[in-house]
N, C-alpha and C positions, 0 to 999 in steps of 0.2 A: 051234720050231713057229710057224707064222704064224696069227694069229687073223683071221678074215675078218668084217668088219662092214660091211653095205651099207645105206645110207640113200638113198632116192630123193626128190628135191625138184624143184620147178619154179622156174626162175629168175624173180626178181621184177622187174617193169618199174620204170623210174626213176619216182619220185614226180612227179605232175603231168602225166605223159604216158601215158595209157592206150593200149593197143594199138588200140582202136577207139573212135570217138566215140559217146557215148550221146545220144539225143534229149532235148531239154529237156522240162520238165513245165509245161504251161500251166495257169494258175489265173486264171480270169476273176472270181473272187469269188463270194460267196453270192447266191442268188436274192433279189430284192427285190419288195416291194409298195409302191407309191406312189400318191398321189392325183394326178388329172389337174391339170396346172398346176405340178407340182413338177419340180425338176431332179434327174435321176438321176446320181449320181456313180459313175464306173467306175474300178476300181483293179485292175491286173494285176501289181502289184509282188510279189505272192506267188508268181509264176512263178519256177522255178528251173532251172538247168542243172547236173546232177550233176558234169560234168567241164569246166565252163567258165562263160561268162557269157551272159546274154540280150543279144543285139545289136539286135533290132528287134521292134516290136509293130505289129499291124495289126488294126483294129476293123471289124466289119461288123454292121449292125443291120437285122433284118427286122421290119417293122411287122405288126400284126395283119391288115392287108389284103393282106399279101404283098409290099408294096413294100419296097425296100431304101433305107436312109438311113445317114447317117454321124454320128458324134459331132463335137463341136467340133474335136477333134484326132484324126485317124485313126491316127497313128503314135506317140502318147505313151503312156507307161506308165499315166498317170492322165489321164482326160478326163471328159466329161459330155455329156448330151443332154437335151432337153426333149420328152417325148412329147406328141403332138398329138391322140391319141384314146385311148379306153379299150380294154382288151384286153391280150393278152400279146405282148410284144416279145422276140425271140430275139437276144441280144447275143453275138456270137462274137468271140473274140480269138485271133489266131494269133501265136505267138512264134517267133523264129528265134534260134538260138544262134550263137556265134562260129565254129562250123564249118559253118554253113549248114543244119543240121538244124532241122526245124520241128515244132511241136505246137500243137494247138488245144483250146480249152475254151469251153463255151457256158453263159451264165447267162440266166435268164428274169426279165423285169421285168413284173409284173402291174400294170397301170394301172387303178385303180378310179375311179369318179366322185368319191370322197372324201366328206368330211362334207357333210351336207345343210345348206342355208342355215338361218338362224335369224331369227325375227321376234318382237318384243315389241310389245304394243299397250296404249295407255292411252286412256281416254275417260271421259265423265261416268257416275257411278253412277246418277244420277236426272235426268230431264228432264220438263218440262211438254209436253203435247201441243202441236204446232205450233211448239215452240221448237227451234232448230237447235243441234246439239252437234257438237263437233270430236273426231274419233278419229284419233290420231297413231300411226303404225307406224314402228318403228326396225328396219331390216333389216340383215343382215350376211351376206356371202357365205360359202360353205363351200369345197368343193374346186373348184367350177366358178363361172363368172361368173353373176351374177343376170340373169334374163330378164324376168319380169313379176310383178306383184302383183294378186291378184283379191280384190275386196271382196264379202263375202256378208252379207246381212241376213236373219236367220231362215232361213239355208240357201240363199237365192236369190242368185245372182251379180248384183250391181247395177252393178259397174264393173270393168274390167280395164285396166291401164295398164302400160307399160314402166317399168323402174326406172332413173332417172337420178340419184337421190340416195339417201342412206341413211335419209332421213326422208320419209315420205309421209303425207298427211292426207286424211281423208274428212269432208265436211260432210254431216250427215244430220239430218232432223227426222221425227217420227212423229205420225200423226194420231189414233191410237187408243191407249188405255191398255193396260198390261200389261208383262211382262218381255220385252225385245227383245234379241236377240243380234247382235252385229256381229263378223264374223270377217275377219281378213286372212290370205290364203294367199300365201306367197312361193314362187316356182318359179325354179330355176336352169336353165342351158342343158342340163344333163344330165337334166332331168326330176325332180330331187329337190325336195322341198318341205318347208315347215314352216308351222304355223298358230298363230294366237293369237286368243283370243276375249275380248270384254268384254260383260258383261250390263248393260243399262241398264233401270231401272224407269221407265216412262212413266206419269205421272199427270195428271189434269185440272188446269189452272191455277187459282189462287185467283181470287175474284171480281174483276172489273176495278175499277180506281180510279174513284171518282165524278167526274162532271164538275165543273169549277170552281164552277159555280153550286150544286152539290149540297153541302151542308155535311157530309154523312156520308162519312167516310174509312175504308176497310177495310185499307189497307196498314199494316204495323206501324210504330209510332212510340213510343219511339225505337228505333234499330237500332245494332248494333255493326258497324263497318267494319274489315276486316282479313282476313288469310288464314286459312281454315279447314283447309287441307291444306298441309303443308310437307314437301318431299321433297329428295332430293339429299344433299349433305354438310353437316355442321354447321360452325360453330355455328348453331343455329336460333333466330334473333332476329327478332321481328316486332312492329310497332307497331299498336296498336288505338285507334280513336277511336269516339265516340258521336255519331250524327247525330239531330237532332230537328227537327220542323217548327216548334216554338215558337221565339220569339225567344231567342237565346243569352243575352241579359241576364236572362232569367227563370230560367235554370238556376242553381240554388243550389250543387249539389254532384253529382259523379259518383263512385260507390263501386264498385270492382271486386272481384269474387270469383273466385279462380282455384283450381280443384281443391278447392272447399269452404272455402277460407281467404281472409280479407280480403287484398287486394293493393293498397291505396292508394286515394286519393280524387282523383287527377289527372284532368284532362279527357282526357289522352292516356296510354296505357299501353304501355310497351315491355317485352315479356316474353321471357325466355330459356327455351326449352322443351327438355325431355328427350324422347327417343323414346317414343311411346305415345299413348294417347287421353287427352285432358284436357277439363275443363269450364271455360268462361269465360262469366260473366254480369256485368251492370252494372246498378246501381240509380241512376236519375236523380231527384234531389230538386229541385223547383221552388221559386221564391220564395213562391208562395202556400201552401206547405206540403204540396202533393200530391207523389206520387212514382210512378214507373213503372219496370218492369224492362225492360232492353234485351237483346235477343238478336240473333243474326245474322238477316239479312233472310229467310232461309228457315225461321226459327223454331228453328234448331239452336243448341245451346250447346256443341257439341263441336269441339275442335281436334285434328286428327290429325297427329302428327309421324312420318313414315315415311322414315327415312334409307335411302339405297341400301345394299345389302349390302357387306360387306368380306370380303376373302380374302387369304390369305398362304401362302407356302411355309414349312412347318415344317422340312422336311428334303428335301434333294436329294442322291442318291448318283449321282455321275457316273463309275461304273466301266465295266466292259465292257458293262453294261446300265444303262439310265437309269431310275431309280426314285426314289420319294420319297413324302412325305406332305404334303397340303395341308389347310388349315382354312378354312372359310367360315362367316360368321355374319350374322344379320339381327336387328337390335335389336327389331323388332316381331314376330318369329316368322313372317315371310312368305317365308322362303327357299324357292325353287322349283327351281332347277337349279344344279348345279356341274359343270364340265367341265374337263378338262386336254387341251391340244393340244400336239403336237410338230411344229413347222414346218408348222402349218396342218392337220395330221391329228389328229382327235379320237381319243385312245387310251383315255379313261376318262370316264364321265359318270354322274351321279346326277340323277334327275328325280323330284320329289315327286309328279308326276302319274302315275308308273308304279305307284303303290301307293295303297290307300285312305288318306285323311287321318285321322290319329288325334289331331289337335290341331295346335297351332302348332309350327313347326320353327324353332328359334332358331339352331342351329349344325349343321354337318356336317363330318365328317372323311372324307377320301378318300385311298386309297392307289392309286398308279399304278406301272406298270412297262412299259418298252418294251425288248424284246430286240434288235429290228432297228435298231441304230444304227451309224453310221460312226465308228469310233474316230478321234479327232483332229479331227473336223469339228464346228464349232459348231452347236448345235441351239437353236432358240427354243422354250422351254417356256412356254406361255401358260395362265394360270388365269383362268377366267371364272365369275362368280357372278351369278345373276339372281334377282330377287324376283318375287312374284306381281303386282306393279304394273308389271313390265317394266323396272325400274331395273337397270342393268348395271354391274358392276365388273370390270375386267380389268387384269391385271398380267402382265408377261413377264420371264422370267429367261433370260439367254444362258448356256448350259451346253455344255461340250465334253466328251463322253464319252471317258474314257481308261481303257484297261485298266491294271491295276496288277499286272504280273507280280511274283512274290515268290520269292526264294530260300528254299526250305524245307529244303535240305540242301546243305552244302558241307564236304567232308572229303577227306583222303588215305586211301586204302584199302590201302596197303601201306607198308612201311618198318620200320626205317630203311633208307636206301640208301647206296651208296658215292658217293664224289666222282665228278664227271664227268670222263671221259677218253675221247678218241675211239678208244683202242686196246683198250678193254674192252667187253664186251657191254652193250647199252643196257638190258637187263633188270636189270642190277646198279645202274645209277645213275638209272633213270627212276622218279620218284615219281608214282604214279597219282592224279590229282585228279578228283573227281566233284562236279558242281554240278547239283542238281535244282531246277527252276523250275516253280512253279504258274503257268500262263499266264494265268489269269483271263479266258479267252475270246479272248485275242489269238491271231493267226495265228502259228504257229511261225516262219514266214519273216520276220515283222516283229520278232522278238525276237532280240537279240544278247546273249550272255553273254561278258563280257570278264573275263579273268583275267590278272593281271600282278603284277610285283613292282617295288618301288622300288630294290631292290638290283641292282647290276650284276653281282653274283656268282651271280645266279639266271638261268637261261635255260630257255625252253620246248624240250622235246624234239620233234623232227619227223623221224622216221625211217619206213621202210616199216612196221615192226612197231608203232611207238609214235608216233601222231600224233592230232591233235584230230579228234573225230567227235561226232555228235549223235544221240540217240535220242528219237523223239517217240512218246508214249503217247496215242493218240487218246481211249481210254476214260477215262483219268484226267485228261486235259488237262494233262499235264506234259511238259516238255522236259528231257532230261538231257544234259549236255555233259561229255565226257571229255577231259582234257588231261594231259600228262606234263611233269614239271619236274625239273630237276637243279641241284645246287649245286656250285660249283667246288672247294670244300674242306670239311672237316668243320665242322659247326655246325648251328644251327637257322635255317631260312629261312621267311619269311612271304610268302604270295601273297594278293592282294586280288581278290575277285570281286564284280562288280556286273552288273546286268541293265539293258539299255536297250531301249526299244521305239520303233521308227520308224514313223510313220504320217502321211500327209497333210503331208509335208515338215516335220514337227515331231518332235523327239526329246526324250523326257521321261525323266529319271532317276526310276525308280519305286522303287528301293530304295537303301539305303545300302550301302557296300562291306562285305563280310564277309571277315574274315581267317582264314586257316588256315595251319598250320605243319607242315613236314616236317623230319625230322632226317637229317643226313648224318654217318655215323660213319667214323672212320679205317679204312682197309683196308690189308692188308699189301702190300709191293712185288710187282710182277709181274716174274718172271724170264723173259727172252727170250734164248735162246742160239742160236748158230750154230756148228756144228762145222766150222771152216774147213779143218781138215786131218784126214784119216782116221787118221793115226798111223804111216804107213810113211815112214821117213826113210832117208837113205843109210847111217847107222850105227845098228846095232840098239839101242845104248844111248840113242838119241834117240827110240825108238819111243814113241808116245803121242799122243792127240788134242790138238789145239789148239782151245780153246773160247773163243768171243767172246761175252761177256755184256753188251756195252756197250748193247745195245738194251733192256735192262731199265729199268724206271721205277716210280715211285711214283704211283698215281692221285691221291693227295692233293697232289702237286706238291712234295714235299720232296726234298732231296738224298739220294741213296742211297750206301751204302758196300758194297764187295765184300770178302768174306773167303773165301779159298781154303784148303782143308784136306786133310789126309791126303796122298794122292799127287798133289795139284794145287798148283801154285805160280803165283804172280802173275808176270806178265811186266812188262816196262817200260811196257807200255800198260795203263792202268787199265781194268779190266773184262775183260781177256783173260788166260786161264790156260792153262798147259801141264801136261798130265797125264803121269804115269808110266805106262808100258805094263804094269807088273806090280803096281801097287797101286790100291786103291780111292781115289776122290777125292770131295770134296764142295765145294759152293759155298753160302755164306749171304749174303743181301743184306738190309741193314737200312735203315730210313728214320728220319726225325727224330722220329717218334712212338714209336719203340722197337719197332715191329712188324718182323717179319722173315719172309722166305721162304727155303726151303732146298731144294737138290738134294743128297740125302745121298750118292749114289754112282752111280746108274744114269743116266748121262748119255745112254746110247743111247736112252733113252725120249724124248729131245728131238730125235732125228734122224729126218728123212724125206728120202730121196734125191730129187733133182730129177727131173721128168718130162722125158725127152729128146725124145720124138717120139710122134705119133699116126698110125696107118696105117688107111686105109679098106680093109677086107678084103672087103666085098660089092661088087657091081657094079650100077650103074644102067643105064638110068633107073628112077625109082621112082614108084609111086603114092603118094598122100598117106598111105595106110594101110600102105604097105610099111615094113619095118624096114631101117635102114642099120646095118651092123655095123662096129665099130672095135676095133683093138687099141691099148692105151695102154701105153707102156714107160717104166719108170723108169731112172735111171742105175745103173750097176753099182757096188757098194761091197763092201768087205771089212773085217771087224773082225779084230783081232789074236788074239782068242780065240773059240773056238766058243761059249763061255758067253755072250759078248756077243750073238752071233747068236740064241741060244736066248731071251734076254731082250728081244730087239728085235722089235717088231711094226710093221707098216704096214697100214693099212686104206684102203678106198676108199669114196667117196660120189659120187653122180651127181645131175645135175639132174632135176627132175620130168619124167617121160616117157622117161627113159633107163633101160634095164633092164640090170642087171649079169648077164652070162651066166657069166663065169668070172674068177677072180682067183688067179694063181699066183705063187709065188716060185721062180725058177730059179737054181740055184747053178752057177756056171761054175768048172771045175777050176782051181786055182791052179798056177803054175809051180813047178818043183822048187826053184828058187833062191828060197827064202822070204825071204831077206834083201833081195832086190831085186824085189818083185812088180810086175807090170804091171797096173795097175788096169783098163786098157781091155780086157785079155784074160782077166781072172779076176775072181771075186767073185760077189756076189748081185745079182739083178735081179728087179723086180716087173712083171708083165704083167696088165693087166685087159682082158677082152673084153666089150664092151657093145653094145647095140642101142638105136637111137633111132628113133621114128616119123618118117617122111620129112616129115610136116606140120610137125614142130617145127623143121625146118631151113629153112622158107620165110618169105618176107615180112619184116616188121619185128619178128618175135618175138625174145625174148631167146635168145642163142646158148647151147645147152646145154653143160655142161662136166662134167669128171670131176676129182675131187679125191682125192689121196693124203694121208694124215695118220697121225701116230703116235697110237694110241688113248689113250696115257697123257696126252697133252697135245694134244687135237684142235684147239684154237683157235689154238695158236701154232706148229703144225708143218705147216700146210696147203700143198700144192703143187698148182697147178691147170693144166688143159689144156683148150682149147675143142675142140668137135666140129663140124667143117664138112665140106661135100662140094662137089665141082665137078660132080657128076652132075645130070642133069635131073630135076625133080620135077614131076609133073603137077598139074592144077587143084586149087584149094582145096576142102576138104570143105564141105558144107552141114550145117546143124544143124536139127533139128526136135524138137518136143515130142510125145511119144507116150504111150499108155496113160493118158490124162488122166481125172480125175474132178473134177466140179464140186460144191463143197460150200458151205454157208452162203450160198445164193443169197438175195439181198435186193434191194429196189427202193426208190429214192428217189422217192416219189410226191408230186406236187403236187396238193393237195386244196383245194377252196374253203374259205375261212375265213369263218364267219358270226358276226356279233354277235348275242347273245341278250339279250332284254329281257323281264322279267316285269312285267305291268301288271295292275292290279286294277279298272280302270274302262273302260266301253265307249267313252267319249269318247276316252280316251287310246289305246285299241286302234285306233279308227277313224283317229285322227291318224297313228299309226305305219303303218297299212295304206296310207294316202295317201302316206306317205314311202317306200314301197317294201318294207316288211316283209311277212312272211307269218306266218300262225298255224301254229305247230308242234303245239301241243297246248293243251287247255283243261281246267280242273279246278276244284275247289272248295277254298277256303282258309279255311273257317270260316263264321260267320254274321254278317251285317251288320244293323244296326238303323236303320231310317229314322225319324228324329225329325221330326215335322211341327209346324208352327206355324200357328195360325189367323191368316190374313192377309186384310186387306180388299182385295178386288179391284174393288169398285165403291163409289164414294162416294155418300152420301145427297144428294138434291137438295131445296132449301128455297126457299119464297117468303116475303117479309116483309109482314105486315099492320100498318097504322098507324092509330091513332085520335088526334084532336087535342082538347084542352080549353083553355078560356079561362084557367083558373087552375090553379095547381099543386095547390090543394086539391081541385078537382074531379077531377083526374087521380089523385091519391093515393087518393081515395075509390073510384074505379073499380078501381084496382090491388088494393085490399084485398079486393074481392069477386070478382075475375076471376083465375082460375088460368091460368098460362102466359104472362101478360102481364108485361112488365117496363118499367122507366122508359126512355123514349126521349129524344129531343133537345128542347131548348127552342128555339122558333122565334119570330121577331118579324115582324109584318105591319104595313104602313102603311095609315092610314085618314084620309080628308079629310072635315071637317065645317065648317058656317057658324056663327060665333059673333059676339056684339055686344061690342065693346070700348069703353071710355071712356078719355078722356085729358084732362088739364088744359092749358089754353093761357094764355099771358100776355096774348094779345089776343083779342078776339072776332072770329070769322070762320073760314072754311075748311070742309073737308068735315065732314059730319055735322050734328047738331042740338045747339043749346045746351040744356042740361038745366035751366038756371036756378040751378044751384049755383055759388057762388063761394067763394073762400078766400083768405086772406092768407098769403103764404109769405115767408120770409126769403130775400132774394136775396144779401145779403152778411152774413156773421156779424160780430159785434163783434170789435174788435181788442184784444188783451190782450198785456201783457208780464208776465214773471215776475220778481219781485224776490226777492233772496236776503238773508237776515239775516246780517250780519257783526258780530263783536265784536273789541275790542282792549283792552289795558291801558295806562293813562297815569298819570303822577305829577302831584299837585296840592298846593298849599300851603294850609295851614289854620291858624287861630288858636284857642287854647284857654286857659281859666283854670285855674290850678293852686292848690289850697289846701294849705298845709303846716302841721303842728302842731309846736311847739317846746317843750321843757321845760328850765328853767334853775333853779339853786340860788341863793337870795337869803337874806340874813341874816333870821333869825327876828326879827320885830319884837319878839318877847317876850324877846328876848335869849338865848334858849336855843339857839343854834346857827343852822343854815340850814334853809330849807324849799324844797320843789319848787314851781316856778311854771310853769304851762302856758299857752301862748297860741297862736293861729293867725294865718297871714299869707296873702294871695292875691297871684298875679301872672299875667300873660298872656305866652304864648310862641307862636311860629310854627313849624309842623313840615310835613314832606312825607310823603304817603301815596299808594298805588297804588289806582286805581279802574278798574272794567271798564265800558266804554261800548259801545253797539251802535248799528247803523243798518241800513236797507234799501237795497239797491242791486243793479244788475245785475252789478257786478263789485266787487272789493275796492278800496278807495280808498288803501290804503297798505300798506307792507311790514309784515308781522306781523299783519295783519287776517285773521281766520279765519272760515270759513263755519260757522254754527251748525247747519245742517241744516234750518232753517225757511225756507219759501218762501211767497210770496203773489202772486196775480194782480191786476194793476192795469189797468183798462180804459183803452186809449189812445183808441179811437173807438167810438161806439155802432153796433149792427147796423142793416142796411138791409132794407126789406120792400117786396113788391109784391103786387097782386091777380091771381088766376087764375080762369079760367072753364072749366067742365066741359062737354065735348061728347061725344056718343056716335056710333058708326059700326059697320058690319058687315064681317067678313073671313073667309077660308077658312084652316083649320089642318090640316096633315098631322101625324098622330101615330102613333108606333110602338105596336102592340098586341101584347104577348107571347102565345104560345100554347104548350102543353105536350103532348108526344106520349106515347102508350103503344104499345109494339110487341110483336109475337109472331111466331115462325117457324112456318110451316105446312109440313110435310114433304110434298113432291110425289113423292119416290122414296126407297125404303128403301136403306140400305147393304147390300152383299153381302159375305159372308166365305167363304173357302174354306180347307181344310187344305192347306198346301203344304209341300214338303220343305224342311226347315231345315238339317239336317246328317245325314250318314250315318256311323255309327260301327260299329266292330267289337267294342267293349267294351260288353256288356250292362249292366254296373253303371253306367257313365258315362251310357249312354243313358237308363236309368231315373231317375237323379239329375237329368238335364237335363229330363226330362218332368215331374218333380215341382216344378220351380221356378216354374211358372205354369200357370194353368188354360188358357192359350192354347197349351200345349205338350202333345204326346202322342207315344207310339210308334205310328206308323201301320202299319208293316210289318216283318216279320222275314223275311229271305230269305238264301239261301246266297250267300257271297262268291264271285263268279266270278273266276277267275284265268286269264290268257292268257299263254302263252309264245310270243313272236314272235322271228323272226330275220331277218337281212338279210345278204347277202353283202357283205363289205367288203374282201375280198382273198383271198390264197391263202397256204397254209402248206405247208412241205415236211416229210414224215414218212418214216421208213424202215420198210418192211413186208416180210413174207415173201411176200406175194402182192399182186395188184392186181386191180381191177375193170374199169378202163378203161385200155388200153395208151396212150391219148393223154395220160393224166395222169402217165405214168412219165417222170421226168427222166433217171435213170441207173440202170444195173444194177451191182450189186456181187456178187462171188463170191470164194471161195478155191479155187484150182485146184492140184491135185497131179498129178504124173506123172513121166515119165522124159525125159531129154535124150538124143537119139540122133544120132550123127554119120553122115553119108552121104558116102562117098568114091567117086570115079571110079577104075576099074581099067584098067591099061594093057593087059591081055590081052583086053579086050573083054567080060569077064564082066559080070554084072549088078552094079548098085551095091552097095557093101558097107555094111551097117547095123551100127553098133556102139553098144552101151549105154555111156553116159558116166557118168551120175549121176542121182539123183532131184532133183526140184525142187518147191518150193511158192511160189506167187506170189499176190498180191492183184490181182484184175481189177476195173477200173472203166471203164465206157463209157456214153455218153449213150443215152437211150431204152431200149426193151425189147430185151434180147439173150437169146435162148434158149440153153440149155446147149450144144447142138450148134453153134450159131453161135460161142459162146465158144471151143469146142475148135477150130473151123475157123480162127478168128482167131489163136489162139496156136500153131497147129500148126507153121507154118513160121517158122524163124529166119533163113533165107537163108544168106548166106556169112558173116554176123556170127559171129565166134568166140564160143563159150560164155564169157560174162563171168566166170563163177565159176572157170574153170580156172587162169588165170595166177597169181592171188594166193593161192589156197587160203583164201579168206575167204568168208563166207556173208552179207555185207550186201547183195549184189545180189539173189539169190533164195535163199529158204530151201530 
């Protein structure tokens, strides 16, 4: 009995050669918002061609006024242009693939005026009336070029001038006292502006210096000379000196006191200052013992050190978005503004003027983020910090945003697999490898996932069923790449995967290679046999099939061995066996791994007769939808036993679109002479009757075929035959989509993007309104306390009254009894009077009269000399008489022995002695003579005398007469005081504490804090919405369309067109502008003569 199994398939086209060309997919890139003056970078490298390559690019730019312009390169994949006006530019790119098909896409570039200009202003805090002050403005352009600067004094424009430099000055004096405001307003060519204001307190000057003849001086003396304000960058070192009107020789000492502590006694002081407010005074001590304190000429003792602010980048993340953290600080707590710019466009700003001041601001941290960046393109990120004095700090970092795609999964999802061999099914040896990549904002077209192996025994599988493909998940932002790999022999094999991103001609390795392993295990040998002889030979004893198994192989590549058993014997040819016609037989094939495959005995299961011929049994010509019928015949065959026929089956399969109508096994009667059968006249034959649609036989479509095979071993016993016709087939069918429903309709809408700022002062609100902002809403944010200070607004006027006295005593007596009077200056006056003078003359005569008095006066004094007394020692000889007493023994005259007899003798002798002699002389007369210290005067000559005569005469004398003053001040005008706003606070506790610090402070008013929310359009943003308000703002329409694919064929008999349901479809629809559902259906309805792309391959990647 024959078992019939019919499988219908469609023939698969050769890889790389689709039956019809598919149009490319144009991608002009994302919409952009730039500032006027910026360069717009265009990149269409994201365009793709599903079945080929992009061969050409063409750019066309439509300006806001409707004119057409071109980028720098009209046919490059990447190019650029510089917009010349604000508004929306439509940039359209048309791409052409290598088969000539085209596609277009449009991006929109919104050009905004960009950032407003900025201005900082410095000027004097105080001026005297009539004194000219200099106000200096530093201007900086924003998105547009600078136009002019307008100077306002107390709100009135006093001057307007064009800007030729970044520094502009105004010289201004004021004739009246009070607080005066000077404002600089800078305007750019787009009409945007910025303002800065300085308030100057104008007071009456001090009394003028007296004339040189007036001894009264009112200017300070002594004074300290040196800088009172130090700005910029440190170190802050300044030299101070003291000037005095007195002679410098009269200055005994200069003592310096800095911040309350002694700081030396030098005439000149060099001080190193730290930021902040400091005090500096000097005491000058004069030689007469008096002293005076020296201050600055304006009476101040304060030195202010105000360095410019500093700022730095704490962190910059240059991934697919540009973000980071910046820090700014001001040592004096005067930080006023911090901003971050990217290529000249301000993306983040903090301004202290936008909210009420709660005290000094020493530092500020700012976070910024910019999503609209061009990956791979260098961006200049500029950080600016400005203090209340207008001092500016700026630093720039060059950053290149780069997406960092990351492999989040890499694995083999099947296995183990068999060794690669081209004669086994690919599903047995193909190891399925999956790599999932987090794109991190990168375009999937710019990301390549490369997987490979360093081993030459590993290769990538590329067949119709198993080849590399990619899946992009828009919602998750992931790209999944599927590849298939094989190993040549059993073992473990490693492949390496890495991801690369290409952008702006730069390729960056963003991840390290990730290794994954798959296993190849040994597989048993594959038996392939061919029954080369059916078994009928000339002699009956030789009956039996001849089986050729030499086509068998081991997929692992080892040598195989054949073992014939039972009724089969090996022949002289290895791999060929001869069967007995009356016994079962078997075949075993072994490989070097010890694995084996076996055919136990039913060798007929490996036999399929050849297909001998195909006959067209229907007659043409045909419509495309007509069926063409064929009979397919196998060769006749005959087994020696009916049992073999009963166990032998042949089945048929046909290509997709081929319908099997009938499959029969016809037995032809054998001849009576069984020992000598004629195979051509007897035996068994298979016949298949099939129909195929005429359209499948036209054009370059794959030729349908019919295959006979043994179902026991379908892969190794296949016999094929092609179906062709010489009959005429009419025109190709057309395809259309019908029964469509439009779902998930959404719109990419381009909406204005507005910068919002919340401010808490009317002044700042007005500044922003002038800069183009509008008030969105107003509310209250608490209570503010106005702290007022009693300030003098008008000085008292005085006249000075003076009274003079001849003596100090008289003045002091007056001061004791007169209240309000004080000691004045001492003055000296000259007076002339006549007086009689007398004089003595040596002779009589001359002017005047002789008085009769005479006198004798010495004309020459006596002459004296001084003698000094000297002494010396000298030796002299002298004579003296010496008396000597002698005692001798003499016989006693009495005869009794001896007696003592004493007697004296005298003699003269000469001796030498030293004597001291002295004398008076003007000098010593000899060596060794010494001065005794006594002197005496000896007159040399007597004095000389003469007579004089007294005369009298009259003369005029000029004499200085001192006088002493007492002074007092008489007030002619009283001083005037008013309560003025000192500071506005939102903290009531701090306000009360401040008011209690002095009797001149008070809380003047409590009022709600007004808060304004303002906004200004700075660009556009694209959002996806389910509806829209203005169709002019819709960029593109998106939808999911479902329906049927219908084939329409022409009929040869003249009947109406034939409509035939083919399949269901689901597709994503995207087109520019607003497209209504009915328009979507109309656009998708016709498919023309293009063949349904989903039919040939039986795959669903084209349309779901």
